[in-house]
DRENSEVEX-719869 format. One line per 2 residues: for each residue x, y, z of N, C-alpha, C, CB. Coordinates in steps of 0.05 Angstrom, whole numbers, plus 5000, padded with zeros to 4 digits. Last residue first. Glycine has a CB too. Layout:
X:Y:Z:X:Y:Z:X:Y:Z:X:Y:Z ~ ...
This chain:
3784:2063:3150:3811:2057:3160:3817:2027:3156:3814:2065:3190 ~ 3750:2098:3097:3750:2079:3119:3779:2074:3127:3736:2052:3111
3765:2139:3064:3737:2139:3073:3733:2118:3095:3718:2133:3049 ~ 3814:2145:3039:3812:2152:3068:3783:2152:3078:3824:2178:3072
3818:2126:2989:3809:2154:2992:3805:2162:3021:3783:2158:2977 ~ 3832:2074:2995:3851:2092:2980:3843:2121:2983:3851:2084:2950
3787:2053:3020:3813:2054:3034:3831:2075:3021:3826:2027:3035 ~ 3749:2054:2979:3745:2070:3003:3771:2074:3018:3724:2057:3021
3770:2018:2942:3763:2046:2933:3760:2064:2957:3737:2046:2916 ~ 3773:1972:2973:3798:1985:2964:3792:2014:2955:3809:1969:2940
3718:1961:2979:3734:1968:3002:3760:1982:2994:3740:1944:3019 ~ 3706:1947:2926:3693:1970:2939:3709:1980:2963:3664:1962:2948
3738:1902:2923:3743:1924:2904:3730:1950:2915:3731:1918:2876 ~ 3716:1868:2962:3744:1878:2965:3749:1902:2947:3764:1856:2959
3666:1858:2939:3668:1872:2965:3695:1883:2969:3660:1852:2987 ~ 3683:1830:2893:3668:1855:2890:3669:1872:2916:3638:1850:2882
3705:1786:2919:3722:1803:2902:3709:1830:2898:3728:1789:2875 ~ 3660:1763:2941:3679:1776:2959:3699:1793:2944:3693:1756:2976
3637:1743:2894:3622:1763:2910:3641:1778:2929:3600:1749:2926 ~ 3675:1705:2880:3671:1728:2863:3657:1750:2878:3656:1720:2837
3668:1669:2924:3694:1680:2918:3692:1706:2901:3712:1660:2903 ~ 3617:1648:2927:3624:1669:2945:3651:1683:2938:3626:1659:2973
3614:1605:2893:3599:1629:2886:3607:1653:2903:3569:1624:2890 ~ 3643:1565:2921:3653:1577:2896:3639:1603:2889:3649:1558:2874
3615:1544:2965:3635:1565:2969:3643:1580:2944:3660:1553:2982 ~ 3562:1520:2931:3571:1526:2958:3590:1550:2959:3584:1503:2971
3551:1504:2881:3529:1516:2896:3537:1524:2924:3507:1497:2898 ~ 3574:1438:2857:3574:1468:2859:3552:1477:2877:3572:1481:2831
3580:1422:2923:3596:1431:2901:3584:1421:2875:3627:1422:2903 ~ 3551:1443:2987:3552:1427:2962:3571:1439:2942:3524:1426:2950
3571:1440:3053:3569:1458:3030:3571:1441:3005:3591:1480:3030 ~ 3534:1418:3111:3553:1412:3089:3549:1432:3066:3550:1383:3079
3522:1395:3177:3518:1415:3156:3541:1412:3136:3518:1444:3169 ~ 3533:1346:3200:3509:1360:3208:3501:1381:3188:3512:1372:3235
3557:1286:3166:3559:1314:3175:3532:1325:3184:3569:1332:3152 ~ 3540:1236:3147:3554:1238:3173:3553:1267:3183:3583:1230:3171
3518:1236:3097:3507:1217:3116:3519:1221:3145:3513:1189:3107 ~ 3547:1271:3068:3519:1278:3073:3507:1259:3093:3504:1276:3047
3596:1245:3062:3594:1268:3080:3565:1274:3087:3607:1293:3067 ~ 3585:1206:3023:3592:1198:3050:3588:1221:3070:3620:1189:3052
3574:1238:2978:3555:1218:2986:3560:1209:3015:3557:1193:2968 ~ 3621:1271:2973:3595:1282:2980:3575:1262:2991:3583:1296:2956
3682:1272:2993:3664:1252:2982:3636:1259:2991:3672:1223:2991 ~ 3714:1335:2982:3700:1317:3000:3682:1297:2985:3682:1334:3020
3732:1370:2946:3752:1353:2959:3740:1333:2978:3772:1371:2974 ~ 3683:1369:2893:3700:1382:2912:3720:1362:2923:3684:1393:2935
3666:1372:2823:3668:1358:2848:3687:1373:2867:3678:1329:2844 ~ 3627:1378:2764:3645:1390:2784:3643:1375:2810:3637:1420:2789
3633:1338:2705:3617:1349:2727:3636:1360:2748:3597:1328:2740 ~ 3639:1337:2633:3649:1336:2660:3628:1344:2680:3675:1353:2663
3614:1343:2585:3638:1327:2585:3650:1324:2613:3658:1339:2567 ~ 3566:1368:2582:3590:1385:2581:3616:1369:2580:3591:1402:2606
3526:1327:2577:3522:1353:2565:3549:1368:2561:3504:1369:2582 ~ 3545:1282:2604:3535:1279:2577:3533:1306:2562:3508:1266:2577
3557:1306:2653:3579:1295:2637:3570:1292:2608:3588:1268:2649 ~ 3505:1318:2670:3524:1340:2666:3547:1330:2649:3534:1350:2693
3484:1267:2676:3472:1285:2655:3491:1308:2649:3445:1296:2665 ~ 3513:1249:2718:3516:1236:2693:3506:1253:2670:3502:1208:2693
3492:1283:2757:3520:1286:2750:3526:1272:2723:3538:1275:2771 ~ 3441:1263:2764:3444:1290:2752:3473:1295:2744:3435:1311:2772
3456:1213:2788:3441:1214:2762:3445:1242:2749:3412:1208:2766 ~ 3478:1211:2838:3496:1212:2815:3482:1217:2788:3510:1185:2813
3456:1206:2887:3453:1233:2874:3469:1234:2848:3462:1255:2893 ~ 3471:1158:2908:3444:1161:2897:3439:1187:2883:3424:1157:2919
3539:1171:2897:3519:1152:2905:3492:1156:2892:3516:1152:2934 ~ 3583:1203:2889:3557:1216:2892:3534:1197:2899:3550:1231:2867
3629:1171:2884:3630:1195:2901:3603:1208:2906:3648:1215:2888 ~ 3615:1129:2851:3627:1123:2877:3625:1147:2895:3657:1116:2873
3596:1155:2806:3578:1137:2820:3589:1132:2849:3575:1110:2806 ~ 3642:1182:2790:3618:1197:2796:3600:1180:2814:3604:1207:2771
3675:1139:2777:3682:1156:2800:3658:1173:2809:3706:1174:2792 ~ 3648:1121:2732:3651:1104:2755:3658:1119:2780:3673:1082:2749
3652:1165:2696:3626:1158:2707:3628:1139:2732:3608:1144:2686 ~ 3700:1214:2696:3697:1185:2697:3671:1178:2711:3721:1172:2713
3707:1268:2701:3697:1258:2676:3691:1229:2676:3717:1264:2654 ~ 3707:1327:2740:3707:1297:2741:3694:1287:2715:3693:1287:2766
3744:1383:2760:3727:1371:2739:3730:1341:2740:3734:1382:2711 ~ 3740:1413:2826:3754:1402:2803:3734:1389:2784:3774:1380:2813
3744:1449:2881:3728:1448:2857:3745:1438:2834:3715:1476:2851 ~ 3742:1456:2953:3753:1446:2929:3734:1447:2905:3761:1417:2933
3718:1470:3000:3727:1492:2983:3737:1482:2956:3750:1507:2997 ~ 3669:1450:3041:3685:1440:3019:3693:1462:3000:3670:1417:3004
3659:1446:3107:3660:1466:3086:3679:1456:3064:3668:1494:3096 ~ 3618:1416:3153:3639:1411:3134:3637:1431:3111:3638:1382:3123
3603:1411:3220:3599:1427:3197:3623:1424:3178:3596:1458:3204 ~ 3586:1347:3250:3604:1370:3245:3594:1386:3221:3632:1360:3240
3557:1300:3259:3544:1326:3265:3561:1350:3259:3537:1326:3293 ~ 3614:1261:3271:3584:1262:3267:3573:1288:3276:3571:1239:3282
3673:1282:3240:3659:1278:3265:3629:1280:3261:3668:1300:3286 ~ 3703:1251:3185:3684:1272:3194:3672:1264:3221:3662:1276:3174
3734:1213:3160:3747:1238:3168:3729:1258:3183:3758:1251:3143 ~ 3701:1173:3144:3719:1167:3166:3734:1192:3176:3740:1147:3156
3674:1194:3100:3660:1192:3125:3679:1188:3149:3640:1169:3124 ~ 3728:1231:3068:3704:1215:3069:3692:1213:3096:3711:1187:3059
3766:1270:3025:3755:1269:3052:3729:1253:3052:3751:1297:3064 ~ 3776:1268:2970:3796:1257:2989:3784:1253:3017:3819:1276:2990
3748:1286:2925:3737:1265:2941:3755:1254:2963:3728:1244:2924 ~ 3805:1311:2893:3777:1305:2891:3769:1282:2909:3770:1298:2862
3847:1354:2923:3846:1326:2916:3817:1317:2916:3863:1308:2936 ~ 3855:1405:2946:3859:1401:2917:3860:1372:2908:3883:1414:2908
3845:1423:2997:3871:1409:2992:3876:1402:2963:3871:1383:3008 ~ 3809:1446:3035:3818:1460:3011:3845:1448:3004:3820:1491:3016
3758:1443:3082:3776:1427:3065:3783:1442:3040:3762:1399:3059 ~ 3743:1451:3148:3745:1465:3123:3766:1451:3106:3753:1496:3128
3701:1433:3199:3722:1422:3182:3721:1437:3155:3718:1392:3177 ~ 3684:1439:3264:3683:1453:3239:3706:1444:3222:3683:1484:3244
3695:1403:3303:3667:1411:3301:3662:1425:3274:3659:1429:3324 ~ 3744:1352:3297:3735:1379:3290:3705:1382:3289:3747:1387:3264
3764:1302:3302:3760:1317:3326:3747:1344:3322:3787:1321:3340 ~ 3772:1282:3252:3749:1272:3266:3744:1287:3293:3751:1242:3272
3822:1301:3237:3799:1315:3227:3773:1306:3242:3795:1310:3197 ~ 3856:1262:3262:3857:1291:3270:3831:1305:3262:3881:1305:3256
3844:1214:3239:3843:1216:3269:3843:1245:3278:3867:1201:3281 ~ 3854:1225:3185:3826:1221:3195:3824:1224:3225:3816:1194:3186
3910:1227:3182:3894:1251:3178:3866:1248:3190:3892:1258:3148 ~ 3959:1201:3197:3933:1193:3207:3914:1217:3206:3935:1182:3235
4001:1256:3185:3999:1228:3192:3972:1223:3205:4022:1220:3211 ~ 3997:1299:3130:3991:1296:3158:3987:1266:3164:3965:1311:3166
4003:1310:3077:4023:1293:3090:4019:1290:3120:4050:1305:3085 ~ 3962:1344:3061:3963:1318:3049:3984:1299:3062:3969:1320:3020
3946:1376:3125:3952:1376:3096:3955:1347:3087:3978:1393:3090 ~ 3920:1419:3178:3929:1394:3167:3935:1397:3137:3909:1371:3172
3915:1458:3235:3921:1457:3206:3932:1430:3198:3940:1480:3198 ~ 3867:1473:3283:3888:1455:3275:3891:1456:3245:3881:1426:3285
3844:1523:3327:3848:1515:3300:3872:1495:3298:3853:1539:3282 ~ 3790:1545:3361:3815:1531:3366:3822:1515:3341:3813:1511:3391
3764:1611:3347:3763:1582:3344:3790:1570:3353:3757:1573:3315 ~ 3763:1667:3348:3765:1652:3374:3759:1622:3371:3746:1663:3393
3769:1693:3303:3742:1691:3312:3740:1672:3337:3723:1680:3290 ~ 3821:1687:3292:3813:1714:3300:3784:1715:3309:3817:1734:3278
3821:1635:3275:3834:1642:3300:3824:1668:3310:3865:1642:3296 ~ 3796:1642:3226:3783:1627:3246:3795:1632:3274:3784:1597:3240
3835:1672:3198:3809:1683:3203:3794:1668:3225:3793:1683:3177 ~ 3878:1635:3198:3881:1660:3211:3853:1673:3218:3897:1680:3194
3857:1593:3166:3864:1588:3194:3866:1614:3210:3890:1573:3195 ~ 3852:1622:3117:3829:1611:3130:3834:1605:3160:3820:1585:3117
3905:1633:3104:3888:1655:3112:3862:1645:3126:3881:1673:3089 ~ 3921:1577:3094:3933:1593:3114:3916:1617:3123:3960:1603:3105
3883:1559:3052:3888:1546:3077:3899:1563:3099:3906:1523:3073 ~ 3881:1597:3006:3858:1589:3023:3867:1580:3050:3843:1567:3009
3930:1617:2987:3905:1628:2976:3881:1622:2995:3899:1617:2948 ~ 3972:1590:3006:3971:1618:3013:3944:1630:3005:3993:1634:2999
3952:1524:3031:3959:1543:3010:3957:1572:3020:3941:1540:2985 ~ 3943:1479:3062:3960:1500:3072:3969:1521:3051:3985:1488:3085
3893:1435:3085:3904:1450:3062:3920:1474:3073:3882:1459:3043 ~ 3842:1434:3127:3858:1415:3112:3868:1429:3086:3842:1389:3105
3830:1458:3189:3833:1466:3162:3852:1446:3148:3844:1496:3159 ~ 3785:1451:3242:3808:1439:3228:3807:1448:3199:3807:1408:3230
3764:1474:3306:3763:1476:3277:3788:1464:3265:3761:1506:3268 ~ 3725:1472:3360:3748:1459:3350:3746:1459:3319:3752:1430:3361
3698:1535:3383:3696:1509:3372:3723:1498:3363:3677:1509:3348 ~ 3704:1588:3402:3707:1566:3421:3706:1538:3409:3687:1567:3441
3664:1616:3352:3679:1621:3378:3679:1595:3395:3665:1644:3394 ~ 3629:1597:3314:3657:1595:3309:3672:1597:3336:3667:1617:3290
3566:1571:3295:3583:1581:3316:3612:1576:3310:3576:1568:3343 ~ 3529:1592:3241:3546:1571:3250:3566:1582:3271:3562:1557:3227
3491:1624:3214:3493:1624:3243:3507:1599:3254:3465:1625:3255 ~ 3492:1631:3161:3478:1607:3170:3480:1603:3200:3488:1583:3156
3525:1677:3160:3498:1678:3149:3481:1655:3160:3498:1677:3118 ~ 3573:1657:3180:3558:1677:3195:3529:1678:3186:3571:1705:3192
3589:1622:3140:3584:1612:3167:3567:1631:3183:3611:1606:3181 ~ 3594:1658:3097:3576:1636:3095:3569:1625:3123:3588:1613:3078
3636:1691:3115:3609:1703:3110:3588:1681:3109:3609:1718:3083 ~ 3677:1653:3117:3668:1666:3142:3640:1678:3138:3688:1688:3151
3681:1643:3062:3673:1621:3081:3663:1633:3107:3697:1602:3086 ~ 3700:1692:3043:3673:1682:3036:3663:1660:3054:3673:1673:3007
3751:1691:3063:3733:1712:3072:3704:1704:3066:3739:1739:3060 ~ 3772:1649:3032:3768:1645:3061:3750:1666:3073:3795:1646:3075
3766:1676:2979:3753:1651:2986:3750:1647:3016:3768:1628:2973 ~ 3796:1726:2980:3767:1725:2976:3754:1699:2985:3761:1729:2947
3842:1751:3027:3836:1732:3005:3807:1725:3004:3853:1707:3008 ~ 3830:1819:3048:3833:1790:3056:3827:1773:3032:3815:1783:3080
3854:1880:3064:3843:1865:3041:3851:1835:3046:3855:1875:3014 ~ 3863:1883:3124:3850:1903:3106:3837:1889:3083:3871:1924:3097
3868:1860:3192:3865:1856:3163:3854:1880:3149:3848:1832:3158 ~ 3900:1851:3241:3891:1877:3232:3887:1876:3201:3911:1900:3239
3926:1806:3259:3899:1811:3269:3888:1838:3261:3898:1808:3298 ~ 3973:1792:3237:3974:1809:3261:3947:1814:3273:3988:1835:3255
3957:1767:3191:3969:1751:3212:3971:1766:3238:3996:1741:3203 ~ 3938:1811:3162:3920:1790:3170:3931:1774:3193:3913:1772:3146
3986:1839:3153:3964:1852:3169:3944:1831:3179:3950:1873:3152 ~ 4012:1801:3121:4022:1808:3147:4001:1821:3165:4046:1826:3144
3980:1801:3075:3984:1776:3090:3993:1782:3118:4004:1757:3075 ~ 3989:1854:3060:3962:1846:3068:3962:1819:3083:3944:1843:3043
4044:1851:3049:4034:1870:3069:4006:1862:3079:4034:1899:3058 ~ 4047:1812:3009:4058:1807:3035:4049:1826:3057:4088:1808:3034
3986:1804:2972:4011:1818:2976:4021:1814:3005:4006:1849:2971 ~ 3936:1780:2968:3959:1762:2967:3986:1777:2973:3961:1749:2941
3885:1801:2960:3895:1798:2987:3920:1781:2989:3874:1787:3004 ~ 3860:1813:2913:3862:1785:2919:3872:1780:2948:3881:1772:2900
3865:1868:2910:3839:1858:2918:3839:1827:2921:3819:1865:2897 ~ 3908:1911:2919:3911:1882:2919:3885:1869:2928:3935:1873:2937
3912:1964:2926:3897:1955:2903:3896:1925:2900:3908:1968:2877 ~ 3944:1970:2969:3917:1981:2972:3899:1975:2947:3918:2011:2976
3992:1948:2951:3976:1934:2971:3948:1944:2974:3990:1935:2998 ~ 4004:1947:2882:4000:1965:2905:3983:1951:2926:3986:1992:2896
4043:1893:2858:4016:1906:2860:4015:1923:2885:3994:1885:2861 ~ 4090:1866:2865:4091:1892:2850:4064:1907:2853:4097:1887:2821
4078:1818:2889:4091:1838:2905:4093:1865:2892:4119:1829:2913 ~ 4058:1791:2844:4040:1797:2867:4052:1820:2884:4036:1772:2884
4105:1785:2814:4082:1800:2803:4064:1809:2826:4066:1783:2782 ~ 4136:1752:2847:4146:1779:2838:4123:1796:2829:4167:1776:2816
4104:1706:2849:4110:1722:2873:4119:1750:2867:4132:1707:2890 ~ 4104:1686:2797:4079:1697:2809:4085:1714:2833:4060:1674:2816
4149:1693:2748:4148:1688:2776:4123:1702:2788:4174:1697:2791 ~ 4145:1663:2687:4138:1688:2701:4134:1681:2730:4112:1701:2689
4156:1613:2669:4176:1633:2664:4170:1660:2677:4179:1637:2635 ~ 4091:1593:2649:4118:1585:2658:4138:1606:2650:4126:1558:2647
4037:1640:2661:4053:1621:2644:4080:1615:2656:4056:1633:2616 ~ 4002:1639:2724:4015:1653:2702:4031:1633:2686:4033:1676:2713
3938:1612:2747:3968:1613:2746:3978:1629:2722:3979:1585:2745 ~ 3914:1678:2762:3934:1657:2766:3922:1630:2756:3943:1655:2795
3903:1743:2740:3893:1716:2741:3915:1696:2742:3874:1711:2717 ~ 3911:1798:2777:3925:1783:2757:3916:1754:2760:3956:1786:2760
3875:1854:2792:3875:1825:2795:3889:1813:2772:3846:1815:2797 ~ 3869:1914:2826:3884:1900:2805:3884:1870:2811:3913:1911:2803
3826:1969:2840:3834:1941:2845:3848:1930:2821:3810:1924:2852 ~ 3820:2021:2822:3820:2016:2851:3830:1988:2858:3793:2020:2862
3837:2070:2778:3837:2041:2781:3840:2036:2811:3860:2027:2765 ~ 3845:2124:2775:3818:2115:2769:3816:2084:2770:3810:2124:2741
3898:2135:2784:3879:2140:2806:3851:2129:2800:3878:2170:2811 ~ 3951:2094:2765:3926:2107:2756:3907:2110:2779:3913:2090:2734
3994:2066:2782:3997:2095:2781:3971:2109:2774:4018:2103:2760 ~ 3981:2013:2777:3985:2024:2804:3984:2054:2803:4013:2015:2814
3981:2009:2722:3955:2008:2736:3958:2018:2764:3944:1979:2736 ~ 4036:2011:2713:4019:2032:2702:3992:2033:2715:4017:2027:2671
4053:1965:2740:4061:1991:2750:4044:2014:2739:4091:1996:2743 ~ 4029:1926:2707:4021:1929:2735:4028:1956:2746:4033:1906:2752
4059:1935:2660:4030:1939:2660:4020:1943:2689:4015:1916:2647 ~ 4109:1920:2678:4105:1948:2668:4075:1954:2668:4117:1952:2640
4101:1866:2688:4107:1884:2710:4103:1913:2702:4135:1880:2720 ~ 4095:1848:2635:4073:1845:2654:4077:1864:2678:4070:1817:2664
4145:1859:2614:4122:1872:2602:4098:1871:2622:4114:1858:2576 ~ 4177:1825:2646:4182:1854:2646:4157:1869:2635:4206:1860:2629
4159:1774:2632:4155:1784:2659:4158:1814:2661:4175:1770:2679 ~ 4128:1776:2566:4150:1772:2585:4143:1783:2613:4176:1786:2574
4080:1741:2529:4086:1765:2545:4108:1759:2565:4061:1774:2560 ~ 4062:1698:2500:4090:1706:2497:4099:1730:2514:4096:1712:2468
4008:1695:2507:4025:1676:2521:4054:1684:2521:4022:1648:2510 ~ 3983:1764:2508:3990:1738:2495:4008:1721:2513:4004:1744:2469
3933:1791:2552:3960:1791:2541:3967:1764:2529:3980:1799:2563 ~ 3880:1832:2565:3887:1805:2555:3914:1806:2541:3865:1794:2537
3853:1868:2612:3878:1868:2596:3886:1840:2589:3901:1883:2612 ~ 3792:1901:2623:3807:1876:2621:3831:1879:2603:3789:1853:2611
3758:1938:2672:3773:1939:2647:3791:1914:2646:3790:1965:2643 ~ 3698:1959:2702:3719:1939:2698:3733:1944:2672:3707:1910:2698
3660:1990:2754:3673:1991:2728:3694:1969:2726:3685:2019:2723 ~ 3606:1964:2789:3634:1969:2789:3645:1970:2761:3649:1948:2807
3553:1948:2792:3559:1975:2784:3588:1983:2786:3543:1993:2801 ~ 3539:1895:2799:3540:1912:2823:3547:1941:2817:3560:1901:2843
3540:1872:2748:3517:1869:2765:3516:1888:2788:3516:1840:2776 ~ 3591:1884:2728:3567:1896:2715:3543:1895:2734:3562:1882:2689
3620:1850:2762:3624:1879:2763:3600:1893:2751:3650:1887:2748 ~ 3603:1800:2743:3596:1809:2770:3599:1839:2774:3613:1794:2791
3627:1800:2693:3598:1800:2695:3589:1809:2723:3587:1771:2689 ~ 3681:1798:2708:3671:1821:2694:3641:1823:2695:3681:1820:2664
3681:1747:2732:3687:1771:2748:3678:1796:2735:3718:1772:2754 ~ 3669:1714:2690:3651:1714:2713:3656:1739:2730:3655:1689:2730
3714:1723:2657:3687:1730:2648:3667:1732:2671:3676:1711:2627 ~ 3753:1699:2690:3754:1728:2684:3726:1738:2675:3775:1734:2663
3738:1645:2688:3739:1660:2714:3738:1690:2709:3764:1652:2730 ~ 3745:1635:2634:3718:1633:2646:3717:1649:2672:3710:1604:2650
3800:1640:2630:3783:1658:2614:3754:1658:2625:3783:1650:2585 ~ 3817:1598:2661:3823:1625:2670:3805:1645:2656:3852:1632:2666
3801:1556:2628:3789:1558:2655:3793:1587:2665:3801:1538:2674 ~ 3833:1564:2581:3803:1565:2580:3791:1570:2607:3792:1540:2568
3888:1606:2573:3878:1583:2588:3847:1584:2590:3891:1582:2617 ~ 3918:1641:2542:3891:1634:2534:3881:1609:2548:3889:1630:2504
3959:1696:2568:3954:1670:2555:3924:1665:2550:3966:1648:2571 ~ 3942:1730:2625:3965:1725:2606:3960:1697:2595:3992:1727:2621
3898:1778:2645:3900:1750:2638:3922:1746:2617:3873:1738:2627 ~ 3877:1823:2693:3898:1817:2674:3898:1786:2670:3926:1826:2685
3829:1875:2709:3837:1846:2709:3858:1842:2687:3813:1828:2704 ~ 3812:1927:2750:3828:1920:2727:3836:1891:2729:3853:1938:2723
3756:1959:2774:3772:1935:2777:3786:1930:2750:3756:1910:2786 ~ 3734:2017:2806:3742:2005:2781:3761:1982:2787:3755:2025:2762
3681:2058:2834:3702:2038:2837:3708:2024:2810:3695:2018:2858 ~ 3671:2124:2827:3661:2099:2815:3683:2078:2817:3652:2104:2785
3654:2178:2866:3674:2158:2862:3661:2133:2850:3689:2151:2888 ~ 3623:2219:2885:3631:2221:2857:3652:2200:2850:3641:2248:2851
3603:2216:2936:3631:2222:2934:3640:2226:2905:3648:2201:2947 ~ 3547:2205:2930:3556:2223:2951:3585:2232:2948:3553:2210:2977
3541:2171:2884:3523:2194:2889:3535:2214:2908:3497:2184:2900 ~ 3581:2133:2890:3580:2149:2865:3564:2175:2871:3567:2133:2842
3567:2112:2939:3593:2123:2935:3594:2142:2911:3615:2101:2933 ~ 3516:2091:2929:3519:2113:2949:3546:2127:2945:3517:2102:2977
3529:2051:2893:3510:2073:2884:3513:2097:2903:3481:2063:2884 ~ 3560:2019:2927:3572:2032:2903:3555:2055:2893:3575:2011:2880
3521:2003:2963:3543:2019:2972:3557:2033:2949:3563:2003:2988 ~ 3488:1971:2931:3477:1994:2945:3499:2013:2953:3461:1985:2969
3525:1932:2915:3512:1949:2895:3501:1974:2908:3490:1933:2881 ~ 3538:1907:2963:3559:1922:2948:3546:1941:2929:3578:1902:2934
3488:1883:2973:3498:1903:2991:3520:1920:2978:3509:1890:3016 ~ 3485:1848:2930:3464:1869:2933:3474:1891:2952:3438:1856:2944
3529:1815:2941:3529:1832:2917:3508:1854:2919:3525:1815:2892 ~ 3511:1790:2989:3536:1807:2989:3536:1826:2965:3561:1788:2988
3466:1763:2969:3463:1783:2990:3487:1802:2991:3459:1770:3017 ~ 3490:1727:2934:3471:1747:2924:3467:1770:2944:3444:1734:2917
3520:1696:2970:3533:1711:2949:3515:1734:2939:3542:1693:2926 ~ 3477:1673:2999:3497:1690:3013:3511:1708:2992:3517:1673:3029
3452:1642:2960:3436:1663:2974:3455:1683:2988:3417:1650:2994 ~ 3494:1607:2944:3482:1626:2925:3467:1649:2940:3462:1612:2907
3508:1571:2983:3525:1594:2979:3512:1615:2961:3551:1585:2966 ~ 3474:1535:3031:3471:1546:3004:3488:1571:3001:3442:1552:2997
3488:1482:3064:3493:1510:3067:3495:1522:3039:3520:1515:3083 ~ 3443:1430:3082:3461:1442:3062:3464:1472:3065:3452:1435:3034
3443:1383:3134:3432:1408:3124:3452:1421:3105:3424:1428:3147 ~ 3444:1312:3127:3458:1337:3132:3443:1361:3120:3486:1336:3119
3415:1267:3111:3409:1279:3136:3421:1307:3140:3418:1261:3159 ~ 3387:1262:3043:3407:1258:3064:3399:1272:3090:3435:1268:3054
3354:1275:3001:3365:1248:3002:3385:1244:3024:3377:1241:2976 ~ 3339:1327:3000:3318:1308:3002:3328:1280:3007:3302:1308:2977
3385:1356:2992:3374:1355:3019:3354:1333:3022:3362:1382:3027 ~ 3392:1355:2937:3410:1339:2954:3398:1336:2981:3437:1353:2956
3352:1390:2919:3352:1362:2910:3369:1344:2928:3363:1361:2881 ~ 3366:1437:2944:3341:1425:2951:3341:1396:2943:3318:1440:2937
3416:1449:2921:3415:1444:2949:3389:1430:2957:3417:1470:2965 ~ 3400:1457:2868:3419:1436:2874:3416:1429:2903:3448:1444:2868
3367:1502:2875:3355:1477:2866:3373:1454:2872:3350:1479:2836
């Protein structure tokens, strides 16, 4: 519905993430049923949340709900804010040792005083469904990926579903995080795109991004990318997702589509926005992912796919 409403008021075609996410989950569900029936294996995802961050709690609930939808078992470990690094690492080691647990996800960010890198490196690489362990990062960089970070993997699924050409195109990734930017660039390279990586300190950013046929933005700055950054007719993938509460900013960033956003602010106190100025992008881009309704839905779907893959990898059912 979001995509339909936006499409009526602009030239860009909208890339609906919901239909792709649902297709992925349906496929995972069928494969899980087959795995249980033929191998007696029921994939299981263990989630860990330290503290009571509201946003993190919502993310965990969404992941548990997705597990229920596709038939993956889930168990959640909620730990108090006072949990020490030693206690958290002991929990991770215990989950590593359990044969009935196929995937381990520690919700980030962790409380101050706990080194995220140490925790990530403690997770068994074959259970690292986030794809953040150095071994999985290394395999990706070598062109032999096993478990790939969920969001960039979801972007590739989205592009493939909508038959967006990748091979040979000029692609630009704005953002260099380990979670999205860097693995996104690797995945595009492995699909034969010519990739440029940019970030918030790139000089004359717009001059670089305007050369891209495919622009993927994951920089964490609401509305940072506008019309001046986009090549006419380009495909723009907005990975960002932040909360916006200022009605004046909503009007500036959403233009004629702002009315529904005002209603969201009245109801929830905020509306969601990406890293791209949507009102401007819709007038210049050829294809565009809305926020919400675009990439965000694919992250959880790919987590389900990674958990299924981990269950198969650990049992030698796939290489």
